[in-house]
DOPAMAR-24604 format. One line per 4 residues: number of its first residue (from 1); for each residue y, z, x of N, C-alpha, C. Coordinates in steps of 0.2 Angstrom, whole numbers. Layout:
<recs>
NUM) Y Z X Y Z X Y Z X ~ ...
</recs>
This chain:
<recs>
1) -6 0 4 0 0 0 6 0 4 ~ 12 -2 2 18 -3 6 21 4 8 ~ 20 9 4 23 16 6 20 18 12 ~ 23 17 18 19 18 24 23 22 29
5) 29 24 27 32 29 32 38 32 29 ~ 39 38 31 45 42 29 51 38 30 ~ 52 35 35 58 31 37 57 24 37 ~ 53 21 42 52 14 43 44 13 45
9) 41 8 42 34 6 44 34 2 50 ~ 35 5 56 35 2 62 28 3 65 ~ 25 -2 68 18 -2 70 18 1 77 ~ 14 5 79 13 7 86 6 9 87
13) 3 8 93 -4 10 94 -4 13 101 ~ -10 17 102 -10 20 109 -18 21 110 ~ -19 22 116 -26 23 119 -26 30 122 ~ -31 34 120 -31 41 123 -38 42 126
17) -38 42 133 -45 42 136 -48 49 136 ~ -55 50 135 -58 56 135 -58 59 141 ~ -60 65 142 -60 69 148 -64 66 153 ~ -70 64 151 -75 61 156 -72 55 160
21) -67 52 157 -64 46 160 -57 47 162 ~ -55 53 163 -47 54 164 -46 52 171 ~ -50 52 176 -49 50 183 -47 43 183 ~ -49 39 178 -47 31 179 -41 30 175
25) -37 34 172 -31 33 169 -26 30 173 ~ -23 25 170 -17 21 173 -11 25 172 ~ -5 23 175 1 26 174 3 25 167 ~ 2 19 164 3 18 157 0 23 152
29) -6 26 154 -10 30 150 -8 38 152 ~ -4 39 157 -3 45 159 -1 50 154 ~ 4 48 150 6 53 144 1 55 140 ~ -4 50 138 -9 51 133 -15 55 136
33) -16 55 143 -21 59 146 -18 65 149 ~ -12 66 148 -9 72 152 -12 79 150 ~ -14 82 155 -17 89 155 -24 89 152 ~ -27 83 153 -34 83 151 -38 86 157
37) -43 90 155 -47 93 160 -54 89 161 ~ -57 90 166 -63 86 168 -69 90 164 ~ -74 85 162 -80 88 159 -83 93 164 ~ -87 98 162 -90 98 155 -87 102 150
41) -81 105 151 -78 110 146 -76 106 139 ~ -76 100 139 -73 96 133 -67 99 131 ~ -62 101 135 -56 103 133 -51 98 136 ~ -47 95 131 -43 89 133 -35 91 134
45) -33 96 132 -26 98 132 -25 105 134 ~ -19 106 137 -17 113 138 -10 114 135 ~ -8 120 132 -2 120 129 4 120 134 ~ 10 118 132 15 117 137 21 121 134
49) 26 123 138 32 127 136 37 126 141 ~ 43 123 138 49 123 143 55 126 139 ~ 58 130 142 64 134 139 70 131 141 ~ 75 131 137 82 129 139 86 133 134
53) 93 131 133 97 135 129 104 131 128 ~ 108 133 123 114 130 121 117 134 116 ~ 122 130 113 126 133 107 128 128 102 ~ 129 130 96 131 125 91 136 128 87
57) 141 124 85 146 127 80 145 125 73 ~ 144 130 69 143 129 62 148 133 58 ~ 151 130 54 156 133 49 161 137 53 ~ 163 134 59 168 137 63 166 143 68
61) 159 144 68 157 150 72 152 147 77 ~ 152 149 83 147 147 88 141 151 88 ~ 135 148 88 129 151 88 125 149 94 ~ 124 154 98 120 154 104 113 153 103
65) 109 149 106 102 148 104 98 147 110 ~ 91 149 110 86 147 115 82 142 112 ~ 81 137 116 77 131 114 70 131 117 ~ 65 131 114 58 130 117 55 124 115
69) 53 120 120 50 113 119 43 113 122 ~ 38 111 118 32 111 121 26 109 116 ~ 20 111 117 15 109 113 10 115 112 ~ 7 115 106 1 119 105 -5 115 103
73) -11 118 105 -17 114 104 -20 117 98 ~ -22 112 93 -26 114 87 -32 110 87 ~ -37 112 82 -43 109 81 -45 108 74 ~ -49 103 73 -51 102 66 -54 108 62
77) -55 107 56 -58 112 52 -66 112 54 ~ -68 119 55 -75 120 57 -76 121 64 ~ -70 121 68 -71 122 75 -72 129 76 ~ -76 131 81 -78 138 83 -75 139 90
81) -71 144 91 -68 146 97 -73 150 102 ~ -79 151 99 -84 155 103 -86 151 109 ~ -87 154 115 -89 150 121 -96 147 120 ~ -97 141 123 -103 137 122 -106 135 128
85) -112 134 128 -115 131 134 -114 123 134 ~ -114 120 140 -113 113 141 -118 109 136 ~ -124 111 135 -128 108 131 -126 108 124 ~ -123 114 122 -121 115 115 -115 110 114
89) -110 110 119 -104 106 118 -106 98 117 ~ -111 96 121 -113 89 121 -116 88 115 ~ -120 92 112 -124 92 106 -118 91 100 ~ -113 95 100 -108 94 95 -104 88 96
93) -103 86 102 -99 79 103 -104 73 100 ~ -110 74 101 -114 68 99 -115 69 91 ~ -115 75 88 -115 75 81 -109 72 78 ~ -103 73 81 -97 70 78 -97 63 78
97) -101 60 83 -101 52 83 -106 50 77 ~ -110 54 74 -114 52 69 -111 53 62 ~ -109 48 59 -105 48 53 -110 51 47 ~ -116 50 48 -121 53 43 -122 60 44
101) -120 63 49 -121 71 50 -116 75 46 ~ -118 78 40 -114 81 36 -114 89 38 ~ -118 91 43 -119 98 44 -115 100 50 ~ -111 95 53 -108 97 60 -102 102 58
105) -103 108 61 -99 114 60 -94 116 65 ~ -95 112 71 -91 113 77 -88 107 80 ~ -84 104 77 -81 97 80 -77 99 87 ~ -77 94 91 -74 95 98 -68 91 99
109) -66 87 94 -59 84 95 -54 89 94 ~ -48 88 97 -42 92 97 -36 88 97 ~ -31 92 95 -24 89 95 -19 93 99 ~ -15 90 102 -9 93 106 -3 92 102
113) 0 97 98 5 95 93 12 98 97 ~ 16 93 97 23 94 100 28 97 95 ~ 32 101 98 37 105 94 43 106 98 ~ 49 107 94 55 109 97 57 115 93
117) 58 121 95 60 127 92 67 129 94 ~ 71 131 89 78 134 91 78 141 88 ~ 79 146 92 79 153 90 86 156 92 ~ 89 159 87 96 162 88 95 167 93
121) 99 167 98 99 171 104 100 179 102 ~ 96 183 104 97 191 103 96 193 96 ~ 93 189 92 91 191 85 84 194 85 ~ 83 199 81 77 202 80 73 197 76
125) 66 196 78 62 191 74 62 192 67 ~ 61 199 65 60 201 58 66 200 54 ~ 72 199 57 78 199 54 80 191 53 ~ 76 187 55 78 180 55 73 176 51
129) 75 172 46 70 167 43 68 162 48 ~ 62 159 47 60 153 51 57 148 47 ~ 60 142 48 58 136 44 55 130 49 ~ 49 128 46 45 123 49 47 116 46
133) 49 111 50 51 105 48 47 99 50 ~ 46 94 46 42 88 47 43 83 43 ~ 44 77 46 44 71 42 37 69 39 ~ 36 62 37 30 61 34 27 55 36
137) 27 49 32 24 43 34 18 42 29 ~ 12 44 30 10 48 36 11 43 42 ~ 11 46 48 12 42 54 19 42 57 ~ 23 47 55 30 47 57 31 54 61
141) 35 53 67 37 59 70 42 63 66 ~ 45 68 69 51 72 65 57 71 69 ~ 58 65 72 64 63 75 70 63 70 ~ 69 61 64 74 59 59 77 66 57
145) 73 71 55 76 77 53 79 81 58 ~ 76 80 64 79 83 70 86 81 72 ~ 86 74 73 93 71 76 97 69 70 ~ 95 69 64 100 67 59 102 72 54
149) 98 78 54 100 83 48 101 90 51 ~ 97 93 54 97 100 55 97 103 63 ~ 95 99 67 95 101 74 103 102 77 ~ 103 105 82 110 107 85 114 101 87
153) 111 95 88 114 89 90 112 84 85 ~ 117 80 83 116 75 78 119 68 81 ~ 115 62 79 117 56 81 121 53 76 ~ 127 50 77 131 47 73 129 40 71
157) 128 38 65 127 31 62 132 29 57 ~ 132 22 56 136 20 51 134 22 44 ~ 138 22 40 137 25 33 132 21 29 ~ 133 14 28 129 10 24 128 3 27
161) 130 2 34 129 -4 37 126 -3 44 ~ 124 -9 47 120 -8 53 124 -5 59 ~ 121 0 62 125 4 67 124 0 74 ~ 130 -1 77 130 -6 83 126 -3 89
165) 123 -7 93 119 -5 98 122 1 103 ~ 118 3 108 120 9 112 126 6 116 ~ 130 11 118 129 19 118 130 22 111 ~ 126 27 110 126 30 103 130 37 105
169) 133 39 99 137 45 100 133 51 97 ~ 131 56 101 128 62 99 133 68 100 ~ 133 71 94 139 76 93 136 83 91 ~ 140 88 92 139 95 89 137 94 81
173) 132 97 79 130 96 72 132 102 68 ~ 138 101 65 141 107 61 137 108 55 ~ 132 104 53 127 106 47 121 108 50 ~ 120 110 56 113 113 58 112 119 54
177) 106 120 52 104 126 48 102 132 53 ~ 105 132 59 104 138 63 108 144 60 ~ 113 142 56 117 148 53 113 152 48 ~ 107 149 46 103 152 40 96 154 43
181) 93 150 48 86 151 49 85 148 56 ~ 80 151 60 77 148 66 74 142 64 ~ 73 137 68 71 130 67 65 128 71 ~ 60 125 68 54 122 72 53 115 69
185) 54 110 74 53 103 72 46 101 75 ~ 41 99 71 35 97 73 33 90 72 ~ 30 87 77 27 80 77 20 81 75 ~ 18 77 69 11 76 67 7 74 73
189) 0 75 72 -4 73 77 -4 65 78 ~ -3 63 85 -3 56 87 4 53 87 ~ 9 57 84 16 54 83 20 58 89 ~ 26 55 90 31 58 95 27 59 101
193) 27 66 104 24 68 110 17 71 108 ~ 15 71 102 9 74 100 3 69 101 ~ -3 71 103 -8 67 105 -15 70 102 ~ -20 66 101 -26 68 99 -31 65 104
197) -37 69 104 -42 67 109 -49 69 106 ~ -54 66 109 -61 68 107 -65 63 103 ~ -71 65 102 -75 60 97 -73 60 90 ~ -72 54 88 -70 53 81 -63 57 79
201) -59 56 84 -52 60 84 -48 58 78 ~ -48 51 76 -45 49 70 -47 52 64 ~ -54 52 63 -57 55 57 -56 63 57 ~ -55 66 62 -54 73 63 -47 75 61
205) -42 70 61 -35 72 60 -31 68 55 ~ -33 62 54 -30 57 50 -32 57 43 ~ -29 61 38 -31 61 31 -27 67 28 ~ -27 67 21 -23 71 18 -25 79 20
209) -32 80 19 -34 87 21 -34 88 28 ~ -37 84 33 -37 86 40 -30 87 43 ~ -25 83 40 -18 83 42 -15 90 40 ~ -16 92 34 -14 99 32 -17 104 36
213) -23 104 37 -27 109 41 -24 109 48 ~ -22 104 51 -19 104 58 -12 107 58 ~ -8 106 53 -2 110 52 -3 117 51 ~ -8 119 47 -9 126 46 -11 129 52
217) -15 126 56 -17 129 62 -11 130 67 ~ -7 125 67 -1 125 71 3 131 69 ~ 5 131 63 9 137 61 6 144 62 ~ 0 144 61 -4 151 63 -3 152 70
221) -4 148 74 -3 149 82 4 150 84 ~ 8 147 80 16 148 82 18 155 80 ~ 16 157 74 18 163 72 15 169 77 ~ 9 168 79 7 173 84 10 172 91
225) 11 166 93 14 166 100 21 168 101 ~ 25 167 95 32 170 96 33 176 91 ~ 28 179 89 29 186 85 33 185 79 ~ 32 180 75 36 179 69 32 180 62
229) 26 184 63 23 185 57 26 188 51 ~ 31 193 53 35 197 48 42 194 47 ~ 43 187 49 49 184 47 48 180 40 ~ 54 180 36 54 176 30 52 168 32
233) 48 165 29 45 159 31 46 153 26 ~ 47 147 29 49 141 24 46 135 27 ~ 44 131 23 42 124 24 47 119 22 ~ 49 114 26 53 109 24 50 102 26
237) 48 98 21 45 92 22 49 86 18 ~ 49 80 22 52 75 19 47 69 18 ~ 48 66 12 44 60 10 36 62 10 ~ 32 59 14 25 61 14 25 69 16
241) 30 71 20 30 78 21 30 82 15 ~ 33 80 9 32 84 3 25 84 1 ~ 21 79 2 14 79 0 11 84 4 ~ 12 83 11 9 88 15 11 95 14
245) 17 97 12 19 103 10 15 106 4 ~ 14 102 -1 10 105 -7 3 107 -5 ~ 0 103 -1 -7 105 2 -7 111 6 ~ -2 110 11 -1 115 16 1 122 14
249) 5 123 9 7 130 7 1 133 3 ~ -2 129 -1 -8 132 -4 -13 134 1 ~ -14 130 6 -19 131 11 -17 138 15 ~ -11 138 17 -9 144 20 -9 150 16
253) -8 150 10 -9 156 5 -16 158 4 ~ -20 153 2 -27 155 0 -32 155 6 ~ -31 151 11 -36 151 16 -34 155 22 ~ -27 156 23 -24 160 29 -21 167 27
257) -21 168 20 -18 174 18 -11 175 20 ~ -7 170 20 0 170 22 5 167 17 ~ 8 171 13 13 169 8 20 166 12 ~ 22 161 9 29 159 11 34 160 6
261) 40 161 8 46 163 4 48 157 0 ~ 48 151 3 50 145 -1 47 138 2 ~ 48 133 -2 46 126 0 52 122 -2 ~ 54 118 3 60 114 2 58 107 3
265) 59 103 -2 56 96 -3 62 91 -3 ~ 61 86 1 66 81 2 63 74 1 ~ 65 71 -5 63 64 -6 55 64 -8 ~ 53 67 -13 47 70 -15 42 64 -18
269) 36 64 -16 31 61 -19 24 65 -18 ~ 22 67 -24 16 71 -24 10 67 -27 ~ 11 62 -32 6 58 -35 8 51 -34 ~ 4 48 -29 5 41 -27 4 36 -33
273) 1 38 -38 0 33 -44 7 32 -47 ~ 12 36 -45 18 35 -48 23 31 -44 ~ 21 29 -38 25 26 -33 27 19 -36 ~ 33 17 -35 36 10 -37 33 5 -32
277) 30 6 -27 27 1 -22 20 -1 -25 ~ 19 -7 -27 13 -9 -29 10 -7 -36 ~ 14 -6 -41 11 -4 -47 7 -10 -50 ~ 9 -16 -48 6 -22 -51 -1 -22 -50
281) -3 -19 -44 -10 -18 -43 -14 -13 -47 ~ -11 -10 -51 -14 -4 -55 -12 -6 -63 ~ -14 -11 -66 -12 -13 -72 -14 -8 -78 ~ -10 -7 -82 -11 -2 -88 -8 5 -86
285) -5 5 -80 -1 12 -78 6 9 -78 ~ 10 11 -82 17 9 -83 22 14 -81 ~ 20 20 -80 25 26 -78 29 24 -72 ~ 26 21 -66 30 20 -61 37 15 -62
289) 36 11 -67 42 6 -69 47 11 -72 ~ 45 15 -76 49 19 -80 53 24 -75 ~ 50 27 -71 53 32 -66 57 29 -61 ~ 56 23 -59 60 19 -55 67 17 -58
293) 67 16 -64 73 12 -67 79 16 -66 ~ 80 23 -66 86 26 -65 89 24 -58 ~ 84 24 -53 86 22 -46 89 15 -46 ~ 85 10 -50 88 3 -50 95 3 -53
297) 96 7 -58 102 7 -61 108 10 -56 ~ 106 15 -53 111 18 -48 112 13 -42 ~ 107 9 -40 108 4 -35 113 -1 -37 ~ 111 -4 -43 115 -9 -46 122 -7 -47
301) 123 -1 -49 130 2 -50 134 2 -43 ~ 130 4 -38 133 5 -31 135 -2 -29 ~ 131 -7 -30 133 -14 -27 137 -18 -32 ~ 139 -15 -38 144 -18 -43 140 -24 -46
305) 134 -24 -47 130 -29 -50 129 -28 -58 ~ 131 -23 -61 130 -22 -68 135 -26 -72 ~ 133 -29 -78 138 -33 -81 145 -29 -83 ~ 144 -23 -85 150 -19 -86 149 -12 -82
309) 151 -12 -76 150 -7 -71 154 0 -74 ~ 150 5 -76 153 11 -79 156 15 -73 ~ 161 19 -74 164 23 -69 160 29 -67 ~ 156 31 -71 152 38 -70 145 37 -69
313) 143 38 -62 136 37 -60 131 42 -64 ~ 133 48 -64 129 53 -68 128 51 -75 ~ 133 49 -78 132 48 -85 128 41 -86 ~ 128 37 -82 124 31 -82 117 33 -81
317) 116 37 -76 109 38 -74 106 42 -80 ~ 109 47 -83 107 50 -89 105 46 -95 ~ 109 41 -96 108 36 -101 102 32 -100 ~ 101 30 -94 95 26 -92 89 30 -92
321) 89 36 -90 83 40 -90 80 41 -98 ~ 85 42 -102 83 42 -109 80 35 -112 ~ 83 30 -110 80 23 -112 73 22 -108 ~ 73 24 -102 66 23 -98 61 26 -102
325) 62 33 -104 56 36 -107 55 36 -114 ~ 59 32 -117 59 31 -125 57 23 -126 ~ 63 19 -127 62 13 -129 58 8 -124 ~ 60 9 -117 56 5 -112 49 7 -112
329) 48 14 -112 41 16 -111 37 14 -117 ~ 40 13 -123 36 11 -129 35 3 -128 ~ 39 0 -126 38 -8 -125 33 -9 -120 ~ 33 -5 -115 27 -7 -110 21 -5 -112
333) 20 1 -116 14 3 -119 11 -2 -124 ~ 16 -6 -127 13 -10 -132 10 -16 -129 ~ 11 -18 -123 8 -23 -120 8 -30 -123 ~ 3 -33 -125 3 -40 -128 5 -39 -135
337) 5 -33 -138 7 -32 -145 14 -32 -146 ~ 18 -32 -141 26 -32 -141 28 -38 -144 ~ 32 -38 -149 35 -44 -153 40 -47 -148 ~ 41 -54 -150 46 -57 -146 53 -54 -147
341) 55 -52 -153 61 -49 -154 62 -43 -150 ~ 57 -39 -150 57 -32 -146 58 -34 -138 ~ 54 -39 -136 54 -41 -129 61 -43 -127 ~ 64 -47 -131 71 -50 -130 76 -44 -129
345) 75 -39 -134 80 -33 -134 79 -29 -128 ~ 73 -28 -126 72 -23 -120 74 -27 -114 ~ 73 -34 -113 75 -38 -108 83 -37 -107 ~ 86 -38 -112 94 -37 -112 96 -31 -110
349) 92 -25 -112 94 -19 -110 93 -18 -102 ~ 87 -21 -100 86 -20 -93 91 -24 -89 ~ 93 -30 -91 98 -33 -88 105 -29 -87 ~ 106 -26 -93 112 -21 -92 112 -16 -88
353) 106 -13 -86 105 -8 -82 103 -9 -75 ~ 101 -16 -74 98 -17 -67 103 -23 -64 ~ 106 -27 -68 109 -33 -66 105 -39 -64 ~ 99 -38 -65 94 -44 -64 95 -49 -70
357) 94 -55 -69 94 -60 -74 89 -59 -80 ~ 91 -60 -86 86 -59 -92 80 -63 -91 ~ 81 -70 -89 75 -74 -88 70 -72 -83 ~ 73 -69 -77 69 -66 -72 65 -60 -75
361) 68 -56 -78 65 -50 -81 59 -52 -86 ~ 61 -57 -90 55 -59 -95 49 -62 -91 ~ 51 -66 -86 46 -69 -82 41 -64 -79 ~ 45 -58 -77 41 -52 -74 37 -48 -79
365) 38 -50 -85 34 -46 -90 37 -39 -91 ~ 44 -39 -90 47 -32 -90 45 -27 -85 ~ 41 -29 -80 39 -25 -75 41 -27 -68 ~ 46 -23 -65 49 -25 -59 47 -19 -54
369) 43 -21 -49 42 -16 -44 47 -15 -39 ~ 47 -11 -34 52 -9 -29 54 -15 -25 ~ 49 -19 -22 50 -24 -18 53 -30 -21 ~ 51 -31 -28 55 -37 -31 62 -35 -33
373) 63 -29 -34 70 -27 -36 75 -28 -29 ~ 72 -25 -24 75 -26 -17 77 -33 -15 ~ 72 -37 -17 73 -44 -15 78 -48 -19 ~ 78 -46 -26 82 -50 -31 89 -48 -33
377) 90 -41 -32 96 -38 -34 102 -42 -32 ~ 102 -44 -25 108 -48 -22 105 -55 -20 ~ 100 -57 -23 97 -63 -21 102 -69 -21 ~ 107 -69 -25 112 -75 -25 116 -75 -19
381) 116 -70 -15 120 -70 -8 115 -69 -2 ~ 108 -71 -4 103 -71 2 103 -64 5 ~ 104 -59 2 104 -52 5 98 -48 2 ~ 94 -44 6 89 -40 3 93 -33 3
385) 91 -29 -2 93 -22 -3 89 -17 0 ~ 92 -12 3 88 -7 6 83 -3 2 ~ 77 -1 5 72 2 1 73 10 1 ~ 73 12 7 74 20 8 81 22 6
389) 86 17 7 93 19 5 96 12 3 ~ 96 12 -4 98 5 -6 105 4 -6 ~ 109 9 -3 116 7 -1 117 2 4 ~ 111 1 8 111 -4 14 109 -11 11
393) 111 -16 15 109 -23 13 108 -26 20 ~ 104 -31 20 103 -35 26 101 -42 24 ~ 102 -47 29 100 -54 27 92 -54 25 ~ 91 -58 20 84 -59 18 80 -63 23
397) 74 -60 25 70 -64 30 68 -71 27 ~ 66 -71 20 64 -77 17 67 -76 10 ~ 73 -80 9 76 -79 2 72 -82 -4 ~ 66 -85 -3 62 -87 -8 56 -83 -9
401) 56 -78 -5 50 -73 -6 50 -69 -12 ~ 44 -67 -14 44 -63 -21 47 -56 -19 ~ 46 -53 -13 48 -46 -12 51 -46 -5 ~ 55 -41 -4 59 -40 2 54 -39 8
405) 55 -42 14 50 -42 19 52 -36 24 ~ 57 -33 23 59 -27 28 64 -23 24 ~ 65 -17 28 70 -12 25 76 -12 29 ~ 82 -15 26 88 -15 30 90 -9 32
409) 89 -3 29 91 3 32 87 5 38 ~ 81 4 38 77 5 44 80 1 50 ~ 81 -5 49 84 -9 54 91 -7 56 ~ 95 -4 52 102 -2 53 102 4 57
413) 98 9 57 99 16 60 93 18 65 ~ 87 15 65 82 17 68 83 18 76 ~ 86 13 79 87 12 86 92 18 88 ~ 97 20 84 101 26 86 97 32 86
417) 93 33 81 89 40 81 84 40 87 ~ 81 35 88 75 35 93 79 35 100 ~ 84 31 101 87 31 108 90 38 109 ~ 94 41 104 97 47 105 92 53 107
421) 87 53 103 82 58 105 78 57 111 ~ 77 51 113 74 50 120 78 52 125 ~ 85 51 125 89 54 130 90 61 129 ~ 91 64 123 92 71 122 86 76 125
425) 80 74 123 74 78 124 73 78 132 ~ 75 73 136 74 73 143 80 76 146 ~ 86 75 144 92 77 147 94 84 146 ~ 93 86 139 95 93 137 89 98 137
429) 84 95 135 78 100 134 73 100 139 ~ 74 95 144 70 95 150 63 94 149 ~ 61 89 144 54 88 143 53 81 142 ~ 47 78 145 45 72 143 47 66 148
433) 49 68 154 51 62 158 46 57 160 ~ 39 60 160 34 55 162 30 54 156 ~ 32 55 150 29 54 144 32 48 139 ~ 28 46 135 31 41 130 31 44 123
437) 37 43 120 38 46 113 37 40 108 ~ 33 42 103 31 37 98 34 39 91 ~ 39 36 89 43 38 83 38 37 77 ~ 34 31 77 29 30 71 23 27 75
441) 17 28 71 11 25 73 8 22 67 ~ 5 17 68 1 13 63 -5 17 61 ~ -5 20 56 -10 25 54 -14 24 48 ~ -12 19 44 -15 18 38 -22 15 38
445) -24 12 43 -31 9 44 -36 15 45 ~ -34 21 47 -38 27 49 -37 32 44 ~ -32 32 39 -30 37 35 -35 38 29 ~ -37 44 28 -42 46 23 -38 49 17
449) -37 45 11 -34 48 6 -38 53 1 ~ -44 54 3 -48 58 -1 -45 65 0 ~ -45 69 -6 -42 76 -6 -47 80 -10 ~ -48 86 -7 -52 91 -11 -47 96 -15
453) -47 95 -21 -42 99 -25 -44 106 -26 ~ -39 110 -27 -40 118 -27 -46 119 -32 ~ -50 123 -30 -56 125 -34 -62 121 -34 ~ -61 115 -31 -66 110 -31 -70 110 -24
457) -76 108 -24 -81 108 -18 -81 101 -15 ~ -79 96 -19 -80 89 -16 -73 85 -17 ~ -72 81 -12 -65 77 -13 -65 72 -18 ~ -59 72 -21 -58 67 -26 -57 60 -23
461) -59 54 -27 -58 48 -24 -52 45 -27 ~ -50 39 -24 -44 36 -26 -37 38 -23 ~ -32 37 -27 -25 38 -24 -24 46 -24 ~ -20 48 -19 -19 55 -18 -14 58 -23
465) -16 64 -26 -12 67 -31 -12 75 -29 ~ -7 77 -26 -7 84 -24 -3 89 -29 ~ -1 87 -35 2 91 -39 -2 97 -41 ~ -9 97 -41 -12 103 -43 -12 108 -37
469) -11 106 -31 -10 110 -25 -4 114 -25 ~ 2 111 -27 8 115 -28 8 120 -33 ~ 5 117 -39 4 122 -45 0 128 -43 ~ -6 127 -39 -10 132 -38 -6 137 -33
473) -2 135 -28 1 139 -24 7 143 -27 ~ 10 140 -33 15 144 -36 12 149 -41 ~ 6 148 -43 2 153 -47 -1 158 -43 ~ -3 157 -37 -6 161 -32 -1 166 -30
477) 5 163 -28 11 167 -26 17 166 -31 ~ 17 170 -36 22 169 -41 29 170 -39 ~ 30 172 -33 37 173 -30 39 167 -26 ~ 34 162 -25 36 156 -21 42 152 -25
481) 47 151 -21 52 147 -24 52 140 -21 ~ 54 135 -25 54 128 -23 61 124 -24 ~ 63 121 -19 69 117 -20 68 110 -19 ~ 69 105 -24 69 98 -23 75 95 -22
485) 76 91 -17 82 87 -15 80 80 -15 ~ 85 76 -18 83 69 -19 90 65 -19 ~ 89 59 -17 95 54 -17 95 49 -23 ~ 101 48 -26 101 43 -31 98 36 -29
489) 100 34 -22 99 27 -20 92 27 -16 ~ 87 30 -18 81 30 -14 76 26 -19 ~ 74 20 -16 69 16 -20 62 17 -17 ~ 61 21 -12 54 23 -9 51 28 -13
493) 55 34 -14 52 39 -18 58 41 -23 ~ 58 37 -29 64 38 -34 65 45 -36 ~ 71 47 -36 73 54 -38 70 57 -45 ~ 70 52 -50 67 54 -56 59 55 -56
497) 56 51 -51 49 52 -50 48 60 -48 ~ 52 62 -43 51 69 -41 52 74 -47 ~ 57 73 -51 58 77 -56 53 77 -61 ~ 50 71 -63 45 70 -67 39 74 -65
501) 37 74 -59 31 77 -56 32 85 -57 ~ 38 87 -55 39 95 -56 39 97 -63 ~ 41 93 -68 41 95 -75 34 94 -78 ~ 29 91 -74 22 91 -76 17 95 -72
505) 20 99 -68 15 104 -65 12 108 -70 ~ 5 110 -68 1 114 -73 3 121 -71 ~ 9 124 -73 11 131 -71 14 134 -78 ~ 14 140 -78 17 143 -84 24 142 -85
509) 27 141 -91 34 140 -91 38 144 -87 ~ 37 150 -87 41 155 -83 42 153 -76 ~ 36 150 -73 37 148 -66 41 142 -65 ~ 43 138 -70 47 133 -69 54 135 -67
513) 56 141 -68 62 144 -66 62 145 -59 ~ 56 145 -55 56 145 -48 58 139 -44 ~ 59 133 -48 61 127 -46 68 125 -47 ~ 71 123 -42 78 120 -42 79 113 -40
517) 83 109 -43 84 102 -42 91 101 -39 ~ 92 97 -34 98 95 -31 98 87 -30 ~ 103 84 -32 104 77 -32 110 75 -27 ~ 110 69 -24 115 67 -19 116 60 -20
521) 122 58 -18 124 51 -18 122 48 -12 ~ 116 48 -10 113 45 -4 106 42 -6 ~ 103 41 0 96 38 -1 90 43 1 ~ 85 40 3 79 44 5 81 49 10
525) 84 47 16 86 51 21 93 53 19 ~ 94 58 14 100 60 11 105 62 17 ~ 103 64 22 108 66 28 111 60 31 ~ 109 54 30 112 48 33 119 47 30
529) 121 51 25 127 50 22 131 57 23 ~ 137 57 27 140 63 29 141 68 24 ~ 144 66 19 146 70 13 140 73 10 ~ 134 69 10 128 72 7 125 77 12
533) 125 76 18 123 80 23 126 87 23 ~ 133 87 22 136 94 21 133 97 14 ~ 133 94 9 130 96 3 123 99 4 ~ 119 95 7 112 97 9 111 103 13
537) 115 104 18 116 110 22 117 116 18 ~ 123 115 14 125 121 10 120 123 5 ~ 116 118 1 111 120 -4 105 123 -1 ~ 103 120 5 97 123 8 98 130 11
541) 104 131 14 106 137 17 106 143 12 ~ 109 141 6 110 145 0 103 147 -2 ~ 99 142 -3 92 143 -5 88 148 -1 ~ 89 148 6 86 152 10 88 159 10
545) 95 160 10 98 166 9 96 170 3 ~ 95 166 -3 94 169 -9 86 171 -10 ~ 82 169 -5 75 170 -6 72 173 0 ~ 76 175 5 73 178 12 71 185 11
549) 73 189 6 71 196 5 74 200 10 ~ 79 198 14 82 202 19 87 207 16 ~ 88 212 19 94 217 16 101 213 17 ~ 105 214 12 111 211 12 115 214 18
553) 119 209 21 123 211 27 130 211 25
</recs>
């Protein structure tokens, strides 16, 4: 499916040599094989830690911090840390190679997970909240949240146009969340500076459940290493990171006996059957078209493509939401039974709300997916509209194509983020001079969408839906608070889709009071718009302060 990255679907591949062959590694493989020990221990990585420091000015106040950059080693589910003989280790390694062996209880693959942590200097750990950040993809590093949203340094990008090439400006981030919480930015296994190794390493880490387990293991080890077990704790995930958060928080609570104070979700997708990417491949399921329509209308409003562009975006969106879930939903549910008169009426309404020609809408059978909308909204000017942030536009790769071939927002800002971080991590954090940073990796060919739902013994088949996980976590810990943040101009994970998911969680009505919604005049990466970044900071900081259970100061 097209939904392939939190930010941009860039392909990257890598080769990680097993320990037995580490001696033959070339210089190009050096970062992948770094710290690999020789057999027979079947230990591939060693944790790393580099300390530095600095300050950031937030709200007119300087905050001194200690930065810790490094890696922690985690293992797949079923790994046993008891010492083993060489024969036992080789037996487990051989067992992992056998896909038919369902009884393997001690896998030998492992991951080295990279992180950058920022601790407010001279603060007692129990008096400071700690928040774990990650982007999604799956297959994305966390460079985007780190350098664009909440780290102490931020790269400057153009608001809704292509950012010119280097040199890029990296500035003090006045919206860093260090005023409210300590920060831990984590790269998923295989992304960024994180690496995986061992037999069937992709199988051990690339999937809905293995991925969440790796993050749970990382958080468990981090809390122990830095003495943060009694700190107020938060998860912050973006895009697929929201999917991860739903599974992860339930896993942390029920399998690790660790309650969290809050979960902060940015650009949410919990049920992939609701995605506007590829619903034509799932005929009979019409909800994705309905949930995407308010974002189409907001985008058309932004680009002045509506026949009668109204002045009030919020009022327009509310009107479209009502139409989408009533008249439009009814028309789609009628299918071939829809009368010609009703079809014409709905097509005219869709034209008024999307700016697309009536003839095109009728030819599309009233069903327009994300790629079609992105390609055709400004098709008369040979421009494709951005997917993750539809405020952006770029020249169409093929003006005659059915769907947009790329995301103009990704093309506009990715180089700035990646270049700025590669310079910052080596120059300021003193890490990675002999390593390769991988902002995204091509992971879909190895990704396992099967997911074992709470209370079940066997994984479910088909498209991932982790709404039951978040519901279970909220029922298991009734004090868990959730904040959903979303942008009006996000066509990858439409804001109304996230709201729909939250309002359909299987939780008592009382627990709906634990969820709050925040909307921004921005896209998927809300923080790419300066005014929205300020609002996002203030909303998240207030959420943390209201839920951290610390004494009032």
